C-alpha positions in Angstrom: -4.8 -1.9 10.4 -3.2 -4.5 12.6 -0.6 -2.1 14.0 0.2 -1.9 17.8 -1.5 0.7 19.8 0.5 4.0 19.6 2.5 2.9 16.5 2.4 6.4 15.1 0.3 8.1 17.8 2.6 7.7 20.8 3.5 11.1 22.4 7.2 10.2 22.6 7.2 10.3 18.8 6.1 14.0 18.7 4.4 13.6 15.3 1.8 16.1 14.1 -1.5 14.7 12.9 -0.3 15.2 9.3 2.9 13.3 9.9 1.0 10.5 11.5 -1.3 10.2 8.5 1.8 10.3 6.2 3.5 7.6 8.3 0.4 5.3 8.0 0.2 6.1 4.3 -0.2 3.1 2.2 0.2 0.7 5.1 -3.3 -0.6 4.7 -2.7 -1.8 1.1 -0.8 -4.9 1.7 -3.5 -6.1 4.2 -6.2 -5.3 1.7 -4.4 -7.2 -1.1 -3.9 -10.2 1.2 -7.6 -10.2 2.1 -8.6 -10.0 -1.6 -6.2 -12.9 -2.6 -7.7 -15.0 0.2 -11.2 -14.3 -1.0 -10.3 -15.2 -4.5 -8.6 -18.5 -3.5 -11.9 -20.2 -3.1 
């Protein structure tokens, strides 16, 4: 997703797996939108 390694998985964050998934949430959507717009801009 373009995030730094350990962005939500670093042990110092003490997040559960569920909390990590929640933190990532919709983070992929902006990158997908940018990719689509670039493809459509032929």
